[in-house]
N, C-alpha and C positions, 0 to 999 in steps of 0.2 A: 327285153331280157326275158329269157325262158328259164325256169328253175325246175330242178328235181330235188325232192326231199328224200333222203336216205336215212331211215331209222335203224340203228344198230342195236341188237340185243336178242338173244335166243328167247327171252321171256315173252317177247312180242309174238314170236312164231308159235310158242306153246299156248298162247291164249291167256297167259297169266296176268297180263296188263293190256290195256287198250292204248292204241297209238294216238293219244290226244295231242302230242307234240306236233304231228304233221297237220292236224286240223288247225291248231292255233297259228302255226307259221304260215299256212296257206291263207288264212284270213288276213293276217298282217301284210303279206305280200300283195294280196289283191288290192288292198287299200293303197299300196305304194305303186301300183301299176305294173307289177311283175307277174307274168303268167306262170302258173304251176301246171305242168302237163303230166307229171308222173310222181307217184308216191311209191317208194320201194322200202321193203323191210328185209333185213338180212340178219342172220344169226352171228354169234361171236366166233366167226371163222375167217381167218385172213384170206384164204383162197377165194371164198365166195364173196367177201367184201371187195377184193381186188377186181373180181369179175363185174360186180355191180358198178364200181367206179368206171371201168372201161366202157360199159354200156351207157352210163349217164354222160360221159364225156362226148359221146357222139350225138346226143340229142338235147343237151342243155347248155346254157351259158353260165349258170350258177348252180353249184352243187352244195346243198346244205345237209350236213350230217348231224344227227343227234344221238348221244349215248356213246359209251365205250371210252370215256376220258378219265375213268377212275383209277385207283391204285392197284387193282388186282390183276392177275395174270391174264384174265379173259378180257380185260379192257385194252383192246388192240387197235382202236380206230386210228389214232394219229400215227402210230407206227406203220400201219398198213398203208395209209394214204401217203405218208412220207416216202415209202418205198415205191409206190405207184407213180409218184411225181418225180422220183429221182432226186429227192432233197433230204436233208437231215433234220434233226431235232435239236433245239437249243433251249437252255434253261431261261425262263422268264424270272428274273430276280425279284420283281415286285410281287409276282404270284407266290414265289417261294417264301418270301417274308410274311405274306398274308397267311399262308398255310401254317408256318411256324407260330405265328401270333395266335391262331385259332387253338392250337394244341396247348399253348401256354395259358390261354384264358380259361380253357376247360379243364386244366390240370390233368391232361392225359399225355401219355408218352407217344411221341411221334416216331413211327417205324420208318425205316429207310425207303420202303416202297411208296410212301406218301410224297416223296420228292418228285416221283414220276409225274404226278399231276401237274407240276409246274412246267413241264416240257411243252414247247410249242413248235410248230413247223418253222424252219428257218426262212426268214424273209417275211413272215406273217405279222400282222398286227394283233396283239393280244386283246381280247375282250374281257374286261374285268368281271369277276364273279363276286358280286356283293352279297350273295346268299348261300355260298358254299365255298369249295376250295378250288376245283379245276377251272382254269380260265378257258374261255373260248378263243377262237382265232379266225382271222380273215386273211386270205392270201389270193393275190392275182398272179396267174402264171399261164403263159401261152394263150392269151386271149380268153381264158376261163377264170371264173372266180370260185373259190372254195371257202366255205364257212363251217367250222366245227363248233358244236354247242353241246353242253352237258345234257344228260338224259333226264334227270329229275325235273319235272315241270316247275317246281318252286325256284329252281336255279335258272332254267332255260328261259322262261317267259320274261322275267325282268331284264335279263342280259340281252335277249334279242330285241326287246322293245327299246331299251336305252342305248345300246351300243351296236347291235346287229343291223337294224333298219337304217340308221344313219350311215353306216359303212356301205351298205348296198346302194342307198340313194346317191352317195358320192360318185358312184361309177356309172350312173344312168345319164345318157345324153339327153333323152327326152323324158320328162317326168310327168307321164300321164297319170290321171287318177282313175281307178276302177271303182265305180260306185254301184252297189247292188241293192236290190229291194226284193223282198219275197212277198208274193201275194198268196193268200191262203183261201182254199175253197173246200166246201163240204156239200155232199149230196149229189156229186157228179163224179163219175169214174175218170181215171187218167185217159183211157182210150177215147171216151166221149169228149173230154176237154180238148184233147189234141185234134180231134176231128173238127170241132167247132172253130178252133183257132188255126186250122191247117194253113190257110193262106198267109197269116201273119208269121207263123213259125217258119214256113218255107222261104219267105222273103226276108228273114231277119238278117241284119248286118250289125248295126250299132244303134240301139241296144240289142243284145241277144236274149232269147227266151228259152229257158230250160225247164221242162216239166219234171216233176218228181212226185211219186206216190209213196205214201207210207202211213201206217196206223189209221187206215180208213179215210184218209184225207188226201187231197192233191194240192201241191204247191207249184207256183211258177216263180223261178228266180230270174229277175230281169237284171241285166248287167250292162252298164254303159261305160264307155271309156272316153275321157277327154282330159286335156290339161287343166281345164277349169272345172271345179266341182259344180258351180252353178249351172254350167252348160250340161254336165252329165245328169244333173237332177231334172233339167228341162226335158232332156231326151227320155228319161224314165217316165216322167209325167205324161208325155205324149203317147208312148206305147201302152201305158197302163190305161189310159182313157179308151183307146181302141179295144183293149181286151175286155174291159168292163162293159163296153157297149154290147158285147156279144154274150158274155157269160157272167154278167154282174149279179144275176139272181143267186148264184152260188158262192159269191165272195163274202168273206166275213172278217178278214183282218190281215195284218202285216207281220212280217218277220217272225218274232218269237211268240206272237199271240196264240192263245188257244181258245177254243169255243167258250170254255168256262170263264176265261179272263174277259173276253169281250162281253159275254152275257152279264157277268157281274157288274162290269162298268156301266152297262146300259141301265140295269135295274137301279143302281145307285144314282145315276143321273136323273132317272125318272122318279126316284123316291118310292119305288114299288117293292113290296115284300112278297116272299115266295114260301110255299109249303109243298111237301112232296108225299105222295103215296107210292111206295116202291114194293112191288111184288117181284117181278123178274130181276130187277137190278139189285135188290137186297141191300139198299143203303149206299150203293156206289155213287149215285148222283149227288147225294148229300155229302158224302165223304170228299168228293172233289171240291164242293163249295167251301167246306170248312178247312180245306188245305190252304185257302187264301186268307190273308189278313183282312179284317173288316167284314167277315162273313156275317156277323150278327146283325149288321145293318140291313141285310137282305133276307137271310133265312130265318123264318119264324120257328120252323120245326117240321117234323115229318113222321111217318109211320112206315115201318117195314112190315108189310102185311102179306107174308108169304103164303100162309094157309087161309083157306076160305073162311074159316071160323073167325079169324082176326078181321078179315074184310067186313064180315057181318057185325061183329060185336063192337069194334073200335070205329069203323068208318061207315057203319049203317048201310052197307050194300044190301039191297033187298034179296030175300030168298028167291023170289021169282026171277030176278036177273040172272042169278047163278044157275038156277035150274033150267031156265029156258035158253039162255045164251052162253053160259059157262063164264068162268073168270077171264078167259082169253077171248074177249069180245069187245066190240065198239061200245056196247051199252055199259059194260063194267068199267071200261076206261073212262067214260064220261062221268059216271057216278063217283068213281074214285077221285077224279080231279076236282069235281064240284064239292064233294063232301069234305075232302081234306082242306080245301080253301076255307070252307065255312068253319070247320073245326078249329083252325088256327087263326081265324079272322085275318087272313092274308089277302093281298091284292090278286095273287095268282096261285092256282093249284095245278100241279102237274102230276101225272100218274104214269106208271109203267107196268104193263102186264103182258105176259106172253109165254112162249115155250122156248127156253134157252137151248135145249138139246142135251145130249145128242139124239135122244129118242123122241118120237111123236108123243103127244099127250091128249087124251080125250078127243081123238079124231082130228086134232090140229097138228100140222106139220111143225117139226123143229124149225125155229127161226121165224115163226109167226108171232108178231109183236104188235101191240097197240100202245100208242102214246096219247094220253089224254091231256087236254089243256083247257083250264077254266080261268078266264080273266074277268075280273070284276066288271059288272055292267055289260058283259058280252055273252052271247051264247057259247056254251062249251063246245069244243071240237075234239075229234079223235082222228089219229093218223095211223094208217096200217102200214107195217113194214114186213117184208118177206126177206129175211136175212139168210145168208149162206155162210157157214163158218162154224168154228168150234164154240163150245158153250160160253167160255169167258170172253171170246171175241165178240159174240153176239151181245153180251151184256154191256161191254164197253161201247160198242157201236150204238146201241140203244140209248145210252146216256148222252152220247154226242148228238144223236138225232133229237133228243129232248131240247137241247140248247138251240139246235138248228131251227126247229119249228117255233120255239119261243122268240128267237131273233126275228124270224120272218113276220111273226104276228105283231111285233112291237116296233118294227122299223118300216 
């Protein structure tokens, strides 16, 4: 079964709200073994919605609509679809009684247009709305299936999960499971990753491999399809092993993991504490740590040492280091990391110093960054970055590189 999701509402096209409904429905359909090939958004216009229906009928077996089931004049989804299918609308008495009960309970007057919400396509099965008023509906007609769902996510999600998915599964002849896994990489670009994995990607069948770049990282979504979940997992394990044999040095986590999540878990497992000296990043690295619960078990403290005077007075960076090498140097990064570790009596000290941009500074190009790392009982190390991008983008990428180098040193 191939599906198309059609979101109805001018507010989507105006950018007033994000289409999170399509994302949620796609995730649920993937687990059910239904392919989603198209997402469509259309405004509250019956002509354009009718056109969208005609296009979807040519390329999908299942058409799922969200939005436009309310009581107002611009809520025209079911009326438009009824006309497109040559069918009528009928009153769902259970839904109507539920709507009346809602108004009685809230002691509000029910206006006549609210009855419109209880109308469903003739011949369809009503999907009960346990979190709102307008019911959903599911209709099979001329070898195609149609599902209409309310727009508010608080109503749509529980309805789709409890009633929508079972209705769809009842129509499937073969109930394959689509099982996905996301592998997360840092320190390698999308183009390089694809080049390294070119043979695997070109010969993919089941599982499939889909690269995706974003926010300075690269991910690979692996997707396997099989009737048995255990077999799908085995297929994923096999292709993951082949991928990590090639680019495992850049791999750091799965699915919704972030570098800071993985780094914090590792430090907690090892019982190690961390302290930070932040010039370039201005406290960003520590802010990300403290956004997670249990941060106090890892983070001892840190210093935002943006000016050289603070580097000297608080972190005891020598005058000669700043004069001979400048604050943006390997020597300064090493001293910052070692001195902040000593100052807070931590197991690890990490430092960030560089030129965020957009302008060059003291003969150093914008994007020149040093990350210092001092781990107890080991020689301190410093890593040079040459970043290209905007000021805040450079700061964010620098913080991520801090975790990247820390993970490589501890694993």
